[in-house]
Biopython code that builds the backbone (N, CA, C, O; Angstrom):
import numpy as np
from Bio.PDB.StructureBuilder import StructureBuilder

atoms = [
    (1, "UNK", "N", (70.380, -60.800, 1.130)),
    (1, "UNK", "CA", (69.612, -59.081, 0.809)),
    (1, "UNK", "C", (70.649, -58.165, 0.153)),
    (1, "UNK", "O", (71.857, -58.028, 0.343)),
    (2, "UNK", "N", (69.708, -57.534, -0.750)),
    (2, "UNK", "CA", (69.780, -56.188, -0.760)),
    (2, "UNK", "C", (70.856, -54.844, 0.463)),
    (2, "UNK", "O", (70.693, -53.647, 0.226)),
    (3, "UNK", "N", (71.696, -55.206, 1.471)),
    (3, "UNK", "CA", (73.265, -53.971, 1.094)),
    (3, "UNK", "C", (72.561, -52.772, 1.245)),
    (3, "UNK", "O", (72.409, -52.010, 2.199)),
    (4, "UNK", "N", (72.184, -52.776, 0.136)),
    (4, "UNK", "CA", (71.696, -50.918, 0.278)),
    (4, "UNK", "C", (70.085, -50.810, 1.166)),
    (4, "UNK", "O", (69.744, -49.771, 1.733)),
    (5, "UNK", "N", (69.483, -51.692, 1.153)),
    (5, "UNK", "CA", (68.245, -52.120, 2.257)),
    (5, "UNK", "C", (69.109, -52.332, 2.735)),
    (5, "UNK", "O", (69.978, -51.982, 1.937)),
    (6, "UNK", "N", (69.697, -52.814, 3.824)),
    (6, "UNK", "CA", (69.945, -53.143, 4.579)),
    (6, "UNK", "C", (70.572, -51.616, 5.644)),
    (6, "UNK", "O", (69.959, -51.057, 6.554)),
    (7, "UNK", "N", (71.403, -51.422, 5.316)),
    (7, "UNK", "CA", (71.491, -49.482, 5.184)),
    (7, "UNK", "C", (70.535, -48.403, 5.258)),
    (7, "UNK", "O", (70.738, -47.244, 5.620)),
    (8, "UNK", "N", (69.418, -48.965, 4.848)),
    (8, "UNK", "CA", (69.372, -47.162, 4.688)),
    (8, "UNK", "C", (67.720, -47.954, 5.921)),
    (8, "UNK", "O", (66.810, -47.288, 6.416)),
    (9, "UNK", "N", (68.029, -50.080, 6.071)),
    (9, "UNK", "CA", (67.013, -49.874, 7.600)),
    (9, "UNK", "C", (67.486, -49.939, 9.061)),
    (9, "UNK", "O", (67.089, -50.197, 10.197)),
    (10, "UNK", "N", (68.537, -49.566, 8.383)),
    (10, "UNK", "CA", (69.877, -49.122, 9.417)),
    (10, "UNK", "C", (70.286, -48.092, 10.216)),
    (10, "UNK", "O", (70.356, -48.027, 11.443)),
    (11, "UNK", "N", (70.543, -47.308, 9.382)),
    (11, "UNK", "CA", (71.519, -46.106, 9.580)),
    (11, "UNK", "C", (71.073, -44.610, 8.553)),
    (11, "UNK", "O", (71.648, -43.583, 8.192)),
    (12, "UNK", "N", (69.709, -45.240, 8.379)),
    (12, "UNK", "CA", (69.381, -43.596, 7.892)),
    (12, "UNK", "C", (68.888, -43.101, 9.092)),
    (12, "UNK", "O", (68.703, -43.679, 10.163)),
    (13, "UNK", "N", (68.630, -41.507, 8.635)),
    (13, "UNK", "CA", (68.230, -41.311, 9.766)),
    (13, "UNK", "C", (66.727, -40.094, 9.367)),
    (13, "UNK", "O", (65.930, -39.613, 10.172)),
    (14, "UNK", "N", (66.783, -39.928, 8.084)),
    (14, "UNK", "CA", (65.744, -39.581, 7.711)),
    (14, "UNK", "C", (64.366, -40.654, 7.490)),
    (14, "UNK", "O", (64.459, -41.748, 8.046)),
    (15, "UNK", "N", (63.265, -40.399, 6.796)),
    (15, "UNK", "CA", (62.078, -40.556, 6.843)),
    (15, "UNK", "C", (61.691, -41.130, 8.033)),
    (15, "UNK", "O", (62.621, -41.348, 8.809)),
    (16, "UNK", "N", (60.331, -41.508, 8.486)),
    (16, "UNK", "CA", (59.909, -42.303, 9.258)),
    (16, "UNK", "C", (59.561, -43.877, 9.715)),
    (16, "UNK", "O", (59.158, -44.776, 8.977)),
    (17, "UNK", "N", (59.710, -43.913, 10.491)),
    (17, "UNK", "CA", (59.655, -45.591, 11.084)),
    (17, "UNK", "C", (57.853, -45.511, 11.678)),
    (17, "UNK", "O", (57.369, -44.538, 12.257)),
    (18, "UNK", "N", (57.323, -46.438, 11.434)),
    (18, "UNK", "CA", (56.308, -46.600, 12.126)),
    (18, "UNK", "C", (56.073, -47.930, 13.601)),
    (18, "UNK", "O", (56.406, -49.111, 13.506)),
    (19, "UNK", "N", (55.801, -47.654, 14.127)),
    (19, "UNK", "CA", (55.469, -48.030, 15.617)),
    (19, "UNK", "C", (56.383, -50.405, 15.254)),
    (19, "UNK", "O", (57.467, -50.919, 15.529)),
    (20, "UNK", "N", (55.522, -50.759, 14.802)),
    (20, "UNK", "CA", (56.100, -52.268, 14.306)),
    (20, "UNK", "C", (57.301, -52.469, 13.794)),
    (20, "UNK", "O", (57.868, -53.459, 14.257)),
    (21, "UNK", "N", (58.087, -51.660, 12.721)),
    (21, "UNK", "CA", (58.962, -52.235, 11.699)),
    (21, "UNK", "C", (59.435, -51.228, 13.004)),
    (21, "UNK", "O", (60.652, -51.354, 12.862)),
    (22, "UNK", "N", (59.252, -50.135, 14.409)),
    (22, "UNK", "CA", (60.689, -50.220, 14.073)),
    (22, "UNK", "C", (60.704, -51.282, 15.598)),
    (22, "UNK", "O", (61.722, -51.967, 15.495)),
    (23, "UNK", "N", (59.887, -51.682, 17.059)),
    (23, "UNK", "CA", (60.128, -52.777, 17.305)),
    (23, "UNK", "C", (60.582, -54.525, 16.172)),
    (23, "UNK", "O", (60.823, -55.730, 16.242)),
    (24, "UNK", "N", (60.486, -53.842, 15.640)),
    (24, "UNK", "CA", (61.515, -55.299, 15.632)),
    (24, "UNK", "C", (62.547, -54.840, 14.611)),
    (24, "UNK", "O", (63.162, -55.723, 14.012)),
    (25, "UNK", "N", (62.720, -53.998, 14.433)),
    (25, "UNK", "CA", (64.846, -53.620, 13.990)),
    (25, "UNK", "C", (64.281, -53.462, 15.665)),
    (25, "UNK", "O", (64.182, -54.667, 15.896)),
    (26, "UNK", "N", (63.944, -52.932, 16.688)),
    (26, "UNK", "CA", (65.257, -52.108, 17.821)),
    (26, "UNK", "C", (65.803, -53.551, 18.085)),
    (26, "UNK", "O", (66.980, -53.789, 18.358)),
    (27, "UNK", "N", (64.826, -54.472, 17.973)),
    (27, "UNK", "CA", (64.861, -55.978, 18.587)),
    (27, "UNK", "C", (66.195, -56.635, 17.992)),
    (27, "UNK", "O", (67.168, -57.149, 18.543)),
    (28, "UNK", "N", (65.892, -56.440, 16.787)),
    (28, "UNK", "CA", (67.529, -57.467, 16.100)),
    (28, "UNK", "C", (68.668, -56.559, 17.177)),
    (28, "UNK", "O", (69.385, -57.074, 18.036)),
    (29, "UNK", "N", (68.568, -54.926, 16.795)),
    (29, "UNK", "CA", (69.801, -54.451, 17.277)),
    (29, "UNK", "C", (70.923, -54.782, 18.200)),
    (29, "UNK", "O", (72.147, -54.861, 18.094)),
    (30, "UNK", "N", (69.439, -55.058, 19.791)),
    (30, "UNK", "CA", (69.385, -54.910, 21.005)),
    (30, "UNK", "C", (69.632, -56.340, 21.211)),
    (30, "UNK", "O", (70.387, -56.378, 22.182)),
    (31, "UNK", "N", (69.370, -57.689, 20.765)),
    (31, "UNK", "CA", (69.748, -59.144, 20.585)),
    (31, "UNK", "C", (70.975, -59.436, 19.595)),
    (31, "UNK", "O", (71.279, -60.423, 18.925)),
    (32, "UNK", "N", (71.579, -58.124, 19.785)),
    (32, "UNK", "CA", (73.252, -58.256, 18.687)),
    (32, "UNK", "C", (73.878, -58.123, 19.176)),
    (32, "UNK", "O", (74.916, -58.779, 19.249)),
    (33, "UNK", "N", (73.352, -56.538, 20.191)),
    (33, "UNK", "CA", (74.513, -56.459, 21.122)),
    (33, "UNK", "C", (74.940, -56.871, 21.886)),
    (33, "UNK", "O", (76.080, -56.748, 22.336)),
    (34, "UNK", "N", (74.218, -57.375, 22.154)),
    (34, "UNK", "CA", (73.534, -58.469, 24.026)),
    (34, "UNK", "C", (74.749, -60.112, 23.717)),
    (34, "UNK", "O", (75.494, -60.847, 24.366)),
    (35, "UNK", "N", (74.195, -59.914, 22.156)),
    (35, "UNK", "CA", (75.197, -61.210, 22.123)),
    (35, "UNK", "C", (76.544, -61.531, 21.872)),
    (35, "UNK", "O", (77.257, -62.529, 21.772)),
    (36, "UNK", "N", (76.676, -59.411, 21.762)),
    (36, "UNK", "CA", (77.995, -59.617, 21.416)),
    (36, "UNK", "C", (79.328, -59.310, 22.417)),
    (36, "UNK", "O", (80.529, -59.576, 22.367)),
    (37, "UNK", "N", (78.202, -58.418, 23.591)),
    (37, "UNK", "CA", (78.797, -58.292, 24.510)),
    (37, "UNK", "C", (78.736, -59.564, 26.119)),
    (37, "UNK", "O", (79.371, -59.312, 27.143)),
    (38, "UNK", "N", (77.745, -60.996, 25.940)),
    (38, "UNK", "CA", (78.039, -61.242, 25.568)),
    (38, "UNK", "C", (79.172, -62.039, 25.722)),
    (38, "UNK", "O", (79.861, -62.016, 26.741)),
    (39, "UNK", "N", (79.460, -62.955, 24.460)),
    (39, "UNK", "CA", (80.400, -63.006, 23.754)),
    (39, "UNK", "C", (81.664, -63.137, 24.159)),
    (39, "UNK", "O", (82.311, -64.095, 24.583)),
    (40, "UNK", "N", (81.979, -61.686, 23.900)),
    (40, "UNK", "CA", (82.426, -60.917, 24.603)),
    (40, "UNK", "C", (83.471, -61.447, 25.244)),
    (40, "UNK", "O", (84.626, -61.754, 24.948)),
    (41, "UNK", "N", (82.717, -61.486, 26.294)),
    (41, "UNK", "CA", (82.526, -60.464, 27.972)),
    (41, "UNK", "C", (82.870, -62.736, 28.533)),
    (41, "UNK", "O", (83.887, -63.129, 29.103)),
    (42, "UNK", "N", (82.271, -63.198, 28.315)),
    (42, "UNK", "CA", (82.822, -65.285, 28.252)),
    (42, "UNK", "C", (84.310, -66.101, 27.904)),
    (42, "UNK", "O", (84.966, -67.086, 28.243)),
    (43, "UNK", "N", (84.333, -64.550, 26.669)),
    (43, "UNK", "CA", (86.055, -64.753, 25.798)),
    (43, "UNK", "C", (87.373, -64.438, 26.689)),
    (43, "UNK", "O", (88.513, -64.876, 26.844)),
    (44, "UNK", "N", (86.057, -62.845, 27.454)),
    (44, "UNK", "CA", (87.194, -62.723, 28.093)),
    (44, "UNK", "C", (88.180, -61.451, 26.713)),
    (44, "UNK", "O", (89.358, -61.099, 26.640)),
    (45, "UNK", "N", (87.203, -61.196, 26.035)),
    (45, "UNK", "CA", (87.306, -60.840, 25.348)),
    (45, "UNK", "C", (87.237, -58.333, 25.073)),
    (45, "UNK", "O", (86.237, -57.674, 24.790)),
    (46, "UNK", "N", (88.094, -58.016, 25.225)),
    (46, "UNK", "CA", (87.078, -56.674, 25.359)),
    (46, "UNK", "C", (87.344, -55.876, 24.848)),
    (46, "UNK", "O", (86.996, -54.828, 25.391)),
    (47, "UNK", "N", (87.975, -55.750, 23.741)),
    (47, "UNK", "CA", (87.621, -55.325, 22.826)),
    (47, "UNK", "C", (86.295, -55.896, 21.480)),
    (47, "UNK", "O", (85.670, -55.409, 20.538)),
    (48, "UNK", "N", (86.404, -56.822, 21.986)),
    (48, "UNK", "CA", (85.136, -57.147, 20.846)),
    (48, "UNK", "C", (83.684, -57.055, 21.895)),
    (48, "UNK", "O", (82.595, -57.467, 21.493)),
    (49, "UNK", "N", (83.843, -56.565, 23.019)),
    (49, "UNK", "CA", (82.693, -56.132, 24.116)),
    (49, "UNK", "C", (83.245, -54.460, 23.366)),
    (49, "UNK", "O", (83.031, -54.070, 22.218)),
    (50, "UNK", "N", (83.854, -53.873, 24.277)),
    (50, "UNK", "CA", (84.795, -52.444, 23.056)),
    (50, "UNK", "C", (83.334, -52.808, 21.343)),
    (50, "UNK", "O", (82.115, -52.642, 21.398)),
    (51, "UNK", "N", (83.834, -53.101, 20.609)),
    (51, "UNK", "CA", (83.361, -53.749, 19.164)),
    (51, "UNK", "C", (81.590, -53.244, 19.298)),
    (51, "UNK", "O", (81.106, -52.626, 18.350)),
    (52, "UNK", "N", (80.915, -53.495, 20.261)),
    (52, "UNK", "CA", (79.749, -54.381, 20.777)),
    (52, "UNK", "C", (78.885, -52.600, 20.608)),
    (52, "UNK", "O", (77.793, -52.243, 20.167)),
    (53, "UNK", "N", (79.991, -51.919, 21.181)),
    (53, "UNK", "CA", (79.605, -49.758, 20.681)),
    (53, "UNK", "C", (78.565, -48.996, 19.981)),
    (53, "UNK", "O", (77.650, -48.192, 20.164)),
    (54, "UNK", "N", (79.579, -50.096, 18.513)),
    (54, "UNK", "CA", (78.886, -49.979, 17.215)),
    (54, "UNK", "C", (77.789, -50.202, 17.195)),
    (54, "UNK", "O", (77.541, -49.550, 16.181)),
    (55, "UNK", "N", (76.529, -50.741, 17.581)),
    (55, "UNK", "CA", (75.067, -50.365, 17.337)),
    (55, "UNK", "C", (74.296, -49.328, 18.869)),
    (55, "UNK", "O", (73.264, -49.354, 19.538)),
    (56, "UNK", "N", (75.841, -48.348, 18.786)),
    (56, "UNK", "CA", (74.452, -47.734, 19.163)),
    (56, "UNK", "C", (73.690, -46.697, 18.180)),
    (56, "UNK", "O", (72.548, -46.237, 18.203)),
    (57, "UNK", "N", (75.054, -46.474, 17.098)),
    (57, "UNK", "CA", (74.164, -45.678, 15.712)),
    (57, "UNK", "C", (73.190, -46.276, 15.318)),
    (57, "UNK", "O", (72.079, -45.777, 15.499)),
    (58, "UNK", "N", (73.284, -47.088, 14.890)),
    (58, "UNK", "CA", (71.492, -47.712, 14.565)),
    (58, "UNK", "C", (70.285, -47.322, 15.336)),
    (58, "UNK", "O", (69.218, -46.748, 15.118)),
    (59, "UNK", "N", (70.972, -47.937, 16.436)),
    (59, "UNK", "CA", (69.840, -47.392, 17.648)),
    (59, "UNK", "C", (69.186, -46.111, 17.820)),
    (59, "UNK", "O", (68.018, -46.042, 18.203)),
    (60, "UNK", "N", (69.972, -44.980, 17.521)),
    (60, "UNK", "CA", (70.022, -43.469, 17.355)),
    (60, "UNK", "C", (69.518, -43.220, 15.827)),
    (60, "UNK", "O", (68.523, -42.517, 15.649)),
    (61, "UNK", "N", (69.977, -43.605, 15.096)),
    (61, "UNK", "CA", (69.414, -44.425, 13.830)),
    (61, "UNK", "C", (67.823, -44.204, 13.721)),
    (61, "UNK", "O", (67.173, -43.350, 13.119)),
    (62, "UNK", "N", (67.322, -45.619, 14.770)),
    (62, "UNK", "CA", (65.895, -46.178, 14.376)),
    (62, "UNK", "C", (64.888, -44.890, 15.541)),
    (62, "UNK", "O", (64.103, -44.103, 15.012)),
    (63, "UNK", "N", (65.167, -44.901, 17.517)),
    (63, "UNK", "CA", (64.773, -43.850, 18.203)),
    (63, "UNK", "C", (64.362, -41.896, 16.967)),
    (63, "UNK", "O", (63.355, -41.216, 17.162)),
    (64, "UNK", "N", (65.724, -41.456, 15.633)),
    (64, "UNK", "CA", (65.095, -40.762, 15.289)),
    (64, "UNK", "C", (64.075, -41.024, 14.336)),
    (64, "UNK", "O", (63.289, -40.088, 14.485)),
    (65, "UNK", "N", (63.597, -41.848, 13.347)),
    (65, "UNK", "CA", (62.962, -41.866, 12.481)),
    (65, "UNK", "C", (61.227, -42.214, 13.798)),
    (65, "UNK", "O", (60.052, -42.033, 13.476)),
    (66, "UNK", "N", (61.724, -42.694, 15.110)),
    (66, "UNK", "CA", (60.317, -42.702, 15.543)),
    (66, "UNK", "C", (60.268, -41.955, 15.768)),
    (66, "UNK", "O", (59.069, -42.131, 15.985)),
    (67, "UNK", "N", (60.453, -40.620, 16.110)),
    (67, "UNK", "CA", (60.500, -39.589, 16.864)),
    (67, "UNK", "C", (59.897, -39.422, 15.630)),
    (67, "UNK", "O", (58.690, -39.309, 15.841)),
    (68, "UNK", "N", (60.122, -39.354, 14.522)),
    (68, "UNK", "CA", (60.185, -38.010, 12.769)),
    (68, "UNK", "C", (58.188, -38.045, 13.053)),
    (68, "UNK", "O", (57.198, -37.314, 13.038)),
    (69, "UNK", "N", (58.767, -39.920, 13.365)),
    (69, "UNK", "CA", (57.396, -40.723, 13.271)),
    (69, "UNK", "C", (56.063, -39.937, 13.624)),
    (69, "UNK", "O", (55.213, -39.338, 12.966)),
    (70, "UNK", "N", (56.370, -40.344, 15.593)),
    (70, "UNK", "CA", (55.901, -39.554, 16.367)),
    (70, "UNK", "C", (55.510, -38.088, 16.118)),
    (70, "UNK", "O", (54.543, -37.670, 16.754)),
    (71, "UNK", "N", (56.326, -37.010, 15.026)),
    (71, "UNK", "CA", (55.905, -35.317, 15.021)),
    (71, "UNK", "C", (56.366, -35.056, 15.810)),
    (71, "UNK", "O", (55.810, -34.040, 16.229)),
    (72, "UNK", "N", (58.002, -35.617, 17.075)),
    (72, "UNK", "CA", (58.400, -34.285, 18.046)),
    (72, "UNK", "C", (59.188, -33.573, 16.693)),
    (72, "UNK", "O", (59.233, -33.823, 15.488)),
    (73, "UNK", "N", (59.789, -32.523, 17.620)),
    (73, "UNK", "CA", (60.862, -31.611, 16.912)),
    (73, "UNK", "C", (61.915, -31.576, 17.290)),
    (73, "UNK", "O", (62.085, -31.983, 18.439)),
    (74, "UNK", "N", (63.294, -31.004, 16.397)),
    (74, "UNK", "CA", (64.120, -31.411, 17.328)),
    (74, "UNK", "C", (64.801, -31.832, 18.654)),
    (74, "UNK", "O", (65.316, -32.911, 18.946)),
    (75, "UNK", "N", (64.637, -30.419, 19.559)),
    (75, "UNK", "CA", (64.192, -30.248, 21.167)),
    (75, "UNK", "C", (63.786, -31.463, 22.175)),
    (75, "UNK", "O", (64.335, -31.800, 23.225)),
    (76, "UNK", "N", (62.319, -32.171, 21.329)),
    (76, "UNK", "CA", (61.843, -33.306, 22.232)),
    (76, "UNK", "C", (63.182, -34.323, 22.004)),
    (76, "UNK", "O", (63.995, -34.574, 22.893)),
    (77, "UNK", "N", (63.241, -34.887, 20.534)),
    (77, "UNK", "CA", (64.064, -35.784, 20.466)),
    (77, "UNK", "C", (65.521, -36.224, 20.948)),
    (77, "UNK", "O", (65.976, -37.257, 21.440)),
    (78, "UNK", "N", (66.273, -34.463, 20.438)),
    (78, "UNK", "CA", (67.613, -34.843, 21.326)),
    (78, "UNK", "C", (67.301, -35.116, 23.119)),
    (78, "UNK", "O", (68.019, -35.831, 23.817)),
    (79, "UNK", "N", (66.627, -34.703, 23.392)),
    (79, "UNK", "CA", (65.730, -35.515, 24.815)),
    (79, "UNK", "C", (65.504, -36.472, 25.036)),
    (79, "UNK", "O", (65.616, -37.017, 26.135)),
    (80, "UNK", "N", (64.896, -37.202, 23.441)),
    (80, "UNK", "CA", (65.115, -38.838, 24.672)),
    (80, "UNK", "C", (65.863, -39.434, 23.869)),
    (80, "UNK", "O", (65.850, -40.660, 23.978)),
    (81, "UNK", "N", (67.008, -38.678, 22.514)),
    (81, "UNK", "CA", (67.676, -39.746, 22.474)),
    (81, "UNK", "C", (69.221, -40.030, 23.706)),
    (81, "UNK", "O", (70.024, -40.946, 23.886)),
    (82, "UNK", "N", (68.963, -38.559, 24.350)),
    (82, "UNK", "CA", (69.745, -38.445, 26.004)),
    (82, "UNK", "C", (69.127, -39.346, 26.404)),
    (82, "UNK", "O", (69.871, -40.064, 27.072)),
    (83, "UNK", "N", (67.310, -40.033, 26.325)),
    (83, "UNK", "CA", (67.364, -40.268, 27.508)),
    (83, "UNK", "C", (67.436, -41.628, 27.393)),
    (83, "UNK", "O", (66.851, -42.172, 28.330)),
    (84, "UNK", "N", (68.061, -42.609, 26.389)),
    (84, "UNK", "CA", (68.278, -43.598, 25.641)),
    (84, "UNK", "C", (69.616, -43.304, 25.548)),
    (84, "UNK", "O", (70.108, -43.294, 24.420)),
    (85, "UNK", "N", (70.294, -43.066, 26.483)),
    (85, "UNK", "CA", (71.758, -43.193, 26.788)),
    (85, "UNK", "C", (72.431, -43.386, 28.503)),
    (85, "UNK", "O", (73.448, -43.908, 28.962)),
    (86, "UNK", "N", (71.241, -42.653, 29.093)),
    (86, "UNK", "CA", (70.929, -42.954, 30.307)),
    (86, "UNK", "C", (69.818, -43.814, 31.085)),
    (86, "UNK", "O", (68.602, -43.712, 31.249)),
    (87, "UNK", "N", (71.298, -45.136, 31.678)),
    (87, "UNK", "CA", (71.175, -46.656, 31.344)),
    (87, "UNK", "C", (68.679, -46.321, 32.518)),
    (87, "UNK", "O", (67.857, -47.185, 32.212)),
    (88, "UNK", "N", (68.410, -45.683, 33.071)),
    (88, "UNK", "CA", (67.309, -46.293, 33.698)),
    (88, "UNK", "C", (66.598, -45.339, 33.559)),
    (88, "UNK", "O", (65.622, -45.598, 34.263)),
    (89, "UNK", "N", (66.315, -43.551, 32.702)),
    (89, "UNK", "CA", (65.351, -43.788, 31.739)),
    (89, "UNK", "C", (65.460, -43.510, 30.572)),
    (89, "UNK", "O", (65.029, -42.481, 30.052)),
    (90, "UNK", "N", (66.625, -45.259, 29.497)),
    (90, "UNK", "CA", (66.217, -45.469, 28.633)),
    (90, "UNK", "C", (64.878, -46.246, 29.015)),
    (90, "UNK", "O", (64.128, -45.831, 28.131)),
    (91, "UNK", "N", (64.024, -47.229, 29.890)),
    (91, "UNK", "CA", (63.537, -47.914, 29.902)),
    (91, "UNK", "C", (62.384, -47.476, 29.923)),
    (91, "UNK", "O", (61.403, -48.196, 30.106)),
    (92, "UNK", "N", (62.300, -45.203, 29.584)),
    (92, "UNK", "CA", (61.268, -44.773, 29.771)),
    (92, "UNK", "C", (60.595, -43.989, 28.124)),
    (92, "UNK", "O", (59.510, -43.678, 27.632)),
    (93, "UNK", "N", (62.218, -43.962, 27.738)),
    (93, "UNK", "CA", (62.332, -43.065, 27.034)),
    (93, "UNK", "C", (62.138, -44.268, 25.747)),
    (93, "UNK", "O", (61.429, -44.017, 24.773)),
    (94, "UNK", "N", (62.741, -45.358, 25.872)),
    (94, "UNK", "CA", (62.057, -46.737, 24.697)),
    (94, "UNK", "C", (60.633, -47.074, 25.279)),
    (94, "UNK", "O", (59.965, -47.178, 24.251)),
    (95, "UNK", "N", (60.020, -47.241, 26.048)),
    (95, "UNK", "CA", (58.202, -47.499, 26.496)),
    (95, "UNK", "C", (57.348, -46.083, 25.725)),
    (95, "UNK", "O", (56.183, -46.034, 25.330)),
    (96, "UNK", "N", (58.658, -44.771, 25.693)),
    (96, "UNK", "CA", (57.218, -43.643, 24.519)),
    (96, "UNK", "C", (57.448, -44.250, 23.168)),
    (96, "UNK", "O", (56.441, -44.151, 22.467)),
    (97, "UNK", "N", (58.587, -44.924, 22.507)),
    (97, "UNK", "CA", (58.925, -44.417, 21.302)),
    (97, "UNK", "C", (57.853, -45.810, 20.809)),
    (97, "UNK", "O", (57.602, -45.822, 19.604)),
    (98, "UNK", "N", (57.335, -46.751, 21.504)),
    (98, "UNK", "CA", (57.287, -48.267, 21.844)),
    (98, "UNK", "C", (55.413, -48.360, 21.428)),
    (98, "UNK", "O", (54.884, -49.079, 20.581)),
    (99, "UNK", "N", (54.853, -47.509, 22.231)),
    (99, "UNK", "CA", (53.526, -46.552, 21.724)),
    (99, "UNK", "C", (53.209, -45.838, 21.954)),
    (99, "UNK", "O", (52.257, -45.789, 22.733)),
    (100, "UNK", "N", (53.626, -45.054, 21.579)),
    (100, "UNK", "CA", (53.072, -43.490, 21.260)),
    (100, "UNK", "C", (53.154, -44.029, 20.374)),
    (100, "UNK", "O", (53.915, -44.914, 19.984)),
    (101, "UNK", "N", (51.554, -43.021, 19.567)),
    (101, "UNK", "CA", (50.975, -42.523, 19.148)),
    (101, "UNK", "C", (50.862, -42.488, 17.186)),
    (101, "UNK", "O", (49.707, -42.171, 16.901)),
    (102, "UNK", "N", (51.582, -42.683, 16.102)),
    (102, "UNK", "CA", (51.842, -42.253, 15.182)),
    (102, "UNK", "C", (51.472, -40.647, 14.276)),
    (102, "UNK", "O", (52.463, -40.020, 14.653)),
    (103, "UNK", "N", (51.070, -40.131, 13.803)),
    (103, "UNK", "CA", (51.303, -38.641, 12.897)),
    (103, "UNK", "C", (50.744, -39.312, 12.418)),
    (103, "UNK", "O", (51.574, -40.035, 11.867)),
    (104, "UNK", "N", (49.341, -39.827, 12.074)),
    (104, "UNK", "CA", (48.439, -40.010, 10.746)),
    (104, "UNK", "C", (48.741, -39.456, 10.203)),
    (104, "UNK", "O", (49.295, -40.094, 9.307)),
    (105, "UNK", "N", (48.808, -38.392, 10.025)),
    (105, "UNK", "CA", (48.604, -37.317, 8.133)),
    (105, "UNK", "C", (50.564, -36.413, 8.470)),
    (105, "UNK", "O", (51.268, -36.096, 9.428)),
    (106, "UNK", "N", (50.608, -36.380, 7.048)),
    (106, "UNK", "CA", (51.950, -36.065, 6.534)),
    (106, "UNK", "C", (51.589, -35.148, 6.554)),
    (106, "UNK", "O", (50.652, -34.449, 6.167)),
    (107, "UNK", "N", (53.347, -35.143, 7.624)),
    (107, "UNK", "CA", (54.871, -34.548, 8.160)),
    (107, "UNK", "C", (56.056, -33.644, 7.141)),
    (107, "UNK", "O", (56.435, -33.903, 5.999)),
    (108, "UNK", "N", (56.512, -32.300, 8.230)),
    (108, "UNK", "CA", (57.653, -32.665, 7.691)),
    (108, "UNK", "C", (58.023, -33.511, 7.383)),
    (108, "UNK", "O", (57.563, -33.768, 6.270)),
    (109, "UNK", "N", (59.183, -34.795, 7.984)),
    (109, "UNK", "CA", (59.406, -36.157, 7.598)),
    (109, "UNK", "C", (59.061, -36.794, 6.740)),
    (109, "UNK", "O", (59.830, -37.438, 6.026)),
    (110, "UNK", "N", (57.462, -36.747, 6.582)),
    (110, "UNK", "CA", (57.231, -37.168, 5.096)),
    (110, "UNK", "C", (55.748, -38.327, 5.133)),
    (110, "UNK", "O", (55.328, -38.826, 4.089)),
]
sb = StructureBuilder()
sb.init_structure("model")
sb.init_model(0)
sb.init_chain("A")
sb.init_seg("    ")
for serial, (resi, resn, name, xyz) in enumerate(atoms, 1):
    if name == "N":
        sb.init_residue(resn, " ", resi, " ")
    sb.init_atom(name, np.array(xyz, "f"), 0.0, 1.0, " ", f" {name:<3s}", serial, name[0])
structure = sb.get_structure()
């Protein structure tokens, strides 16, 4: 796989991301994070558990691009991002991102 495409898929905050690609990519990041945390805990390696926090950046990137696709303003996007950090509220934010209706027309993000 081309490394630039990988970076573009998970680390860019520009553009839009439709519903199905968002769900697929978010699941990939979630599984990687969970696997790394589980392995770190099983091996009693706190450094490995801490390294799993690196996956927060791709999660935020995917969420921002999904907010762009829905057509949210920057203030609402910040609320969604903060919501993804708070444990119980994160479920509501994630459901909103997964089932939010895409803006069918061209908007300021593409």
